[in-house]
C-alpha positions as CSV (number, residue, x, y, z in Angstrom):
1,M,0.0,0.0,0.0
2,V,2.8,2.4,0.9
3,L,4.7,1.6,-2.3
4,Q,1.6,2.1,-4.4
5,K,1.0,5.5,-2.8
6,Y,4.6,6.4,-3.4
7,A,4.4,5.2,-7.0
8,R,1.3,7.4,-7.6
9,F,3.1,10.4,-6.0
10,V,6.2,9.9,-8.2
11,V,4.1,9.7,-11.4
12,S,2.0,12.7,-10.5
13,N,4.9,14.8,-9.5
14,A,7.6,13.5,-11.8
15,A,9.0,16.9,-12.7
16,Q,9.4,18.0,-9.1
17,V,10.9,14.6,-8.1
18,N,13.4,14.9,-11.0
19,S,14.4,18.4,-9.9
20,I,15.2,17.1,-6.4
21,E,17.2,14.2,-7.9
22,N,19.2,16.6,-10.1
23,G,19.8,19.0,-7.2
24,L,21.2,16.2,-5.0
25,R,23.3,14.8,-7.8
26,T,24.8,18.3,-8.4
27,L,25.6,18.4,-4.7
28,T,27.6,15.2,-4.9
29,Y,29.9,16.9,-7.5
30,I,30.9,19.8,-5.2
31,L,31.0,17.9,-1.8
32,P,34.5,16.3,-2.2
33,G,37.1,18.3,-0.3
34,R,34.6,20.3,1.7
35,F,35.0,18.5,5.1
36,A,36.4,15.3,6.5
37,D,35.2,12.2,4.6
38,A,33.2,14.5,2.3
39,E,34.1,12.3,-0.7
40,L,32.6,9.2,1.2
41,A,29.3,11.1,1.9
42,S,29.2,12.3,-1.7
43,E,29.7,8.8,-3.2
44,A,27.1,7.4,-0.8
45,I,24.5,9.9,-1.9
46,Y,25.4,9.4,-5.6
47,T,25.1,5.6,-5.3
48,L,21.7,5.9,-3.5
49,L,20.5,8.3,-6.2
50,N,21.4,5.8,-8.9
51,F,19.4,3.0,-7.3
52,V,16.4,5.3,-6.6
53,G,16.7,6.5,-10.2
54,I,16.3,3.0,-11.5
55,Y,13.1,2.5,-9.4
56,H,11.7,5.8,-10.5
57,D,12.5,4.9,-14.2
58,S,10.5,1.7,-13.8
59,L,7.5,3.6,-12.4
60,L,7.6,6.1,-15.2
61,S,8.0,3.3,-17.8
62,K,4.9,1.5,-16.4
63,A,2.9,4.7,-16.4
64,A,4.0,5.5,-20.0
65,N,3.0,2.0,-21.2
66,S,-0.4,2.5,-19.5
67,G,-0.9,5.9,-21.2
68,L,-0.9,7.7,-17.9
69,L,1.7,10.4,-18.7
70,V,0.7,13.9,-20.0
71,D,2.6,16.9,-21.2
72,K,2.5,20.4,-19.7
73,E,-0.8,21.1,-21.5
74,G,-2.5,18.0,-20.1
75,Q,-2.5,16.1,-23.4
76,P,-1.5,12.4,-23.5
77,L,2.2,12.2,-24.1
78,K,3.5,10.4,-27.2
79,I,6.4,8.1,-26.2
80,D,9.1,7.4,-28.7
81,V,11.0,4.3,-27.6
82,S,14.7,4.7,-28.4
83,P,16.6,1.9,-30.2
84,F,18.6,1.3,-27.0
85,N,15.4,0.7,-25.0
86,R,13.9,-1.5,-27.7
87,Y,17.0,-3.7,-27.8
88,H,17.6,-4.2,-24.1
89,G,13.9,-4.2,-23.4
90,S,13.4,-7.1,-25.8
91,L,16.2,-9.1,-24.4
92,S,15.0,-8.5,-20.8
93,R,11.4,-9.5,-21.6
94,N,12.5,-12.7,-23.5
95,L,15.2,-13.8,-21.2
96,K,14.7,-13.5,-17.5
97,L,18.3,-14.4,-16.8
98,Y,19.5,-11.5,-19.0
99,R,17.3,-9.0,-17.0
100,V,18.7,-10.4,-13.6
101,L,22.3,-10.2,-14.8
102,S,21.8,-6.7,-16.2
103,L,20.5,-5.5,-12.9
104,V,23.4,-7.1,-11.0
105,L,26.0,-5.6,-13.4
106,S,24.4,-2.2,-13.1
107,S,24.3,-2.4,-9.3
108,L,28.0,-3.2,-9.3
109,Q,28.7,-0.2,-11.6
110,F,26.7,2.1,-9.3
111,S,28.3,1.0,-6.1
112,E,31.9,0.0,-7.0
113,K,33.4,3.4,-6.1
114,L,31.7,3.5,-2.7
115,V,32.8,-0.1,-1.9
116,E,36.4,0.7,-2.8
117,M,36.3,3.9,-0.8
118,V,34.9,2.2,2.4
119,V,37.4,-0.6,2.2
120,A,40.3,1.8,1.7
121,K,39.3,3.9,4.6
122,K,38.4,1.2,7.1
123,F,40.8,-1.6,6.1
124,S,44.2,-2.2,4.5
125,D,45.3,-1.3,1.0
126,K,46.0,-4.9,0.3
127,L,42.4,-5.8,1.0
128,R,41.2,-2.9,-1.1
129,W,43.0,-4.3,-4.2
130,R,41.7,-7.8,-3.5
131,V,38.1,-6.4,-3.4
132,V,38.8,-4.4,-6.6
133,S,40.0,-7.5,-8.3
134,W,36.9,-9.5,-7.3
135,I,34.6,-6.8,-8.5
136,E,36.3,-6.7,-11.9
137,I,36.2,-10.5,-12.1
138,L,32.5,-10.5,-11.3
139,K,31.8,-7.8,-13.8
140,C,33.7,-9.8,-16.4
141,V,31.7,-13.0,-15.7
142,L,28.5,-11.0,-15.9
143,R,29.5,-9.5,-19.3
144,L,30.6,-12.9,-20.7
145,N,27.1,-14.3,-19.8
146,L,25.4,-11.3,-21.4
147,L,27.5,-11.8,-24.5
148,H,26.4,-15.4,-24.6
149,L,22.7,-14.7,-23.9
150,S,22.6,-12.0,-26.6
151,S,24.0,-14.5,-29.2
152,R,27.5,-13.0,-29.4
153,R,26.3,-9.4,-29.7
154,M,28.2,-6.3,-28.4
155,V,27.8,-5.7,-24.7
156,T,27.0,-2.0,-24.2
157,G,28.3,0.1,-21.3
158,T,24.9,0.4,-19.8
159,V,22.7,-2.7,-20.0
160,I,19.4,-1.5,-18.5
161,P,16.8,0.5,-20.4
162,E,17.1,4.3,-20.2
163,R,14.5,6.7,-18.9
164,L,11.7,6.9,-21.5
165,V,10.8,10.5,-21.0
166,D,12.2,13.7,-19.5
167,P,10.3,14.2,-16.3
168,A,10.7,18.0,-16.7
169,S,8.4,17.8,-19.7
170,L,5.6,16.1,-17.8
171,G,2.4,17.7,-16.5
172,T,0.0,16.6,-13.8
173,P,-2.1,13.6,-15.0
174,N,-5.8,14.2,-15.5
175,L,-8.1,11.2,-14.9
176,A,-10.4,11.9,-17.8
177,L,-7.6,12.2,-20.2
178,Q,-6.0,9.0,-18.9
179,T,-9.3,7.2,-19.5
180,A,-9.5,8.6,-23.0
181,A,-5.9,7.7,-23.7
182,K,-6.6,4.1,-22.7
183,K,-9.5,3.9,-25.0
184,G,-7.4,4.9,-28.0
185,D,-7.8,2.6,-31.0
186,L,-4.4,0.9,-31.4
187,W,-3.1,-2.2,-33.0
188,T,0.2,-4.0,-32.5
189,G,2.4,-5.2,-35.3
190,E,3.1,-8.9,-35.1
191,R,6.7,-8.6,-36.3
192,S,7.9,-5.3,-34.8
193,K,5.7,-5.4,-31.7
194,L,5.1,-1.7,-32.1
195,N,1.8,0.1,-31.4
196,F,0.2,1.9,-34.3
197,T,-2.8,4.2,-34.4
198,S,-5.8,2.9,-36.5
199,V,-7.1,4.8,-39.5
200,R,-10.4,5.4,-37.6
201,D,-8.6,7.0,-34.7
202,I,-6.5,9.1,-37.1
203,L,-9.6,10.5,-38.8
204,Q,-11.2,11.3,-35.5
205,K,-8.1,13.2,-34.3
206,T,-7.7,15.1,-37.6
207,E,-11.4,15.5,-38.2
208,G,-10.8,14.3,-41.7
209,N,-9.2,17.5,-42.8
210,A,-5.9,18.4,-44.4
211,D,-4.1,17.9,-41.1
212,L,-4.2,14.2,-42.0
213,G,-1.1,14.6,-44.2
214,T,0.8,16.3,-41.4
215,F,-0.3,13.6,-38.9
216,I,0.9,10.9,-41.2
217,T,4.3,12.6,-41.8
218,S,4.8,12.9,-38.1
219,E,4.2,9.2,-37.7
220,V,6.8,8.1,-40.4
221,R,9.4,5.7,-38.9
222,D,12.9,5.0,-40.2
223,A,14.2,1.5,-40.9
224,E,15.7,0.9,-37.5
225,A,12.5,2.0,-35.8
226,I,10.5,-0.9,-37.3
227,A,13.3,-3.4,-37.5
228,P,13.2,-6.4,-35.1
229,A,14.8,-5.3,-31.8
230,Q,17.6,-7.8,-31.9
231,S,18.7,-6.7,-35.3
232,L,19.8,-3.3,-33.9
233,I,23.1,-4.9,-32.9
234,R,24.5,-7.6,-35.1
235,P,26.0,-10.9,-33.9
236,F,29.8,-11.0,-34.1
237,R,31.8,-13.2,-36.4
238,A,35.0,-14.8,-35.1
239,L,37.2,-11.7,-35.4
240,G,34.7,-9.4,-33.6
241,L,34.0,-12.0,-30.9
242,A,37.7,-12.2,-30.2
243,G,37.9,-8.4,-30.0
244,E,34.9,-8.2,-27.7
245,L,36.4,-10.8,-25.4
246,L,39.6,-8.8,-25.2
247,F,37.6,-5.7,-24.3
248,I,35.8,-7.6,-21.5
249,L,39.0,-9.2,-20.1
250,R,41.1,-6.0,-20.3
251,P,40.2,-4.6,-16.8
252,I,41.1,-7.9,-15.1
253,I,44.5,-8.0,-16.9
254,Y,45.1,-4.4,-15.9
255,V,44.3,-4.9,-12.2
256,L,46.4,-8.0,-12.0
257,G,49.3,-6.2,-13.6
258,I,49.0,-3.3,-11.1
259,R,48.9,-5.8,-8.2
260,K,52.0,-7.6,-9.4
261,L,54.1,-4.6,-10.7
262,G,52.6,-1.6,-8.9
263,K,50.6,1.5,-10.1
264,R,53.7,3.4,-11.2
265,D,55.0,0.7,-13.5
266,W,54.5,1.5,-17.2
267,R,53.9,-2.1,-18.3
268,P,50.3,-2.5,-17.0
269,W,49.3,0.9,-18.4
270,A,50.9,0.2,-21.8
271,L,49.5,-3.4,-22.0
272,S,46.0,-2.2,-21.2
273,L,46.1,0.5,-23.8
274,L,47.4,-1.9,-26.4
275,I,44.6,-4.4,-25.7
276,E,42.0,-1.7,-26.0
277,L,43.4,-0.5,-29.3
278,V,43.6,-4.0,-30.7
279,S,40.1,-4.8,-29.5
280,R,38.6,-1.7,-31.0
281,Q,40.2,-2.4,-34.4
282,M,39.0,-6.0,-34.4
283,V,35.5,-5.1,-33.5
284,R,35.3,-2.3,-36.1
285,T,36.8,-4.6,-38.8
286,D,34.2,-7.3,-38.0
287,L,31.3,-4.8,-38.1
288,H,32.4,-3.5,-41.5
289,A,32.8,-6.9,-43.1
290,G,30.1,-8.7,-45.1
291,K,27.2,-7.1,-47.0
292,D,25.9,-4.8,-44.3
293,T,29.0,-2.6,-43.8
294,E,27.4,0.4,-42.2
295,E,27.4,0.6,-38.4
296,H,24.0,0.5,-36.8
297,T,23.0,3.3,-34.4
298,L,23.6,1.3,-31.2
299,E,26.9,-0.1,-32.5
300,R,28.1,3.4,-33.5
301,E,27.1,4.9,-30.1
302,E,28.9,2.1,-28.2
303,L,32.0,2.5,-30.3
304,S,31.9,6.2,-29.7
305,R,31.6,5.6,-25.9
306,R,34.6,3.3,-26.0
307,K,36.6,5.9,-27.9
308,W,36.0,8.4,-25.1
309,L,37.2,5.9,-22.5
310,F,40.8,6.4,-23.9
311,L,40.8,9.7,-22.1
312,Y,41.0,7.8,-18.8
313,Y,44.6,6.8,-19.7
314,L,45.5,10.5,-19.2
315,L,44.4,10.2,-15.6
316,R,46.0,6.8,-14.8
317,S,49.4,6.4,-13.2
318,P,52.2,6.6,-14.3
319,F,51.1,8.8,-17.2
320,Y,49.1,11.0,-14.8
321,D,52.0,11.4,-12.4
322,Q,54.6,12.3,-15.0
323,F,52.5,14.4,-17.5
324,T,48.9,15.2,-16.6
325,E,49.1,16.2,-13.0
326,S,51.3,19.2,-13.4
327,R,49.2,20.5,-16.3
328,L,45.9,20.0,-14.5
329,S,47.3,21.8,-11.5
330,G,48.3,24.7,-13.7
331,I,44.9,24.9,-15.3
332,A,43.2,24.8,-11.8
333,E,45.4,27.6,-10.5
334,W,44.6,29.7,-13.7
335,C,40.9,29.1,-13.2
336,N,41.1,30.1,-9.5
337,R,42.3,33.5,-10.6
338,K,39.2,34.0,-12.8
339,P,36.0,34.8,-10.9
340,L,33.7,32.9,-13.3
341,L,36.0,29.9,-13.5
342,S,37.0,29.6,-9.9
343,L,34.5,26.8,-9.2
344,L,35.9,24.7,-12.1
345,G,39.4,25.2,-10.6
346,S,38.2,24.1,-7.2
347,L,36.6,21.0,-8.6
348,I,39.8,20.0,-10.4
349,Q,41.8,20.4,-7.2
350,D,39.2,18.4,-5.2
351,Y,39.1,15.5,-7.6
352,Q,42.8,15.2,-8.2
353,P,43.4,13.2,-5.0
354,L,40.5,10.9,-5.9
355,W,41.9,10.1,-9.4
356,Q,45.2,9.3,-7.8
357,Q,44.0,7.2,-4.8
358,Y,41.0,5.2,-6.1
359,Y,41.1,2.8,-9.0
360,F,37.4,3.0,-10.0
361,Y,37.4,6.7,-10.6
362,T,39.5,6.2,-13.7
363,A,38.8,2.5,-14.4
364,G,36.3,3.1,-17.3
365,S,35.0,-0.5,-16.8
């Protein structure tokens, strides 16, 4: 009963709840360095917000699927499901194990920094690296299972569906409009599983006038929007599968190298970079082979995400100690002398110890 009341409250006040979430999330960015153990408090709040956000997303998703969401003007909100949500939603619905493993992997990604921080502050550094190793091993096992369950398809960085709508664009639901929305004349395609408005409903909405053409134009869907969900990411051939396995195993190899040789040794850093470069080239070559040589949207987005992960190498020892740290300190000092940029300079100085001390802040895994 309490959860049902809370769910109704979140759906009815989605914009306000989202503003509170964003405000608290912004607070976590500026807390580090403000008082003793401020980084621990910041990470605890951020981790909690991630879990709460997943629950709120599920509530909004159920409300959207039931036609209960309205815009600022009180009209039923049209929901455009992204390719990402179609792909992962399809796998989660069809394979219960995929959904469970996705939630476990996401939970680890949300809490790994907090766990490392607590162990580092309360126990020994040796135990911290042992815990880091086991977290990376568990994440690797989960990703390997997701790779298998998805029939050898690319494992994306985030594996749970994203928020369907921006809560800031929502208005207060109206019972009469909700009822009308539920009575809308829809039919579901057998192949795409998408909902389509019937011709009768279109004529009623447009009153049979010239707006019919505008309405039809607005409903036009591209090829990926009507393609089967699992075709949005193609299965790997042998080369791509080998590249994906390298990408999944890379964090474990890197952590074991650090534990054996130390953070300031160049060999773990260089080996990790080499593995990631080789993996990227193998995956891209595989995707561009065969008849369908153009990267699909989700494939392109994931490759772009992985490309940005290379920036973390600038923040990892020993490269950070010898090259990046002095330059970042110089930028921070320059920003501190500029009134409008002083907050940025302060943030850089507050986060520098975290990048140096904690593995997961620059892990990119």
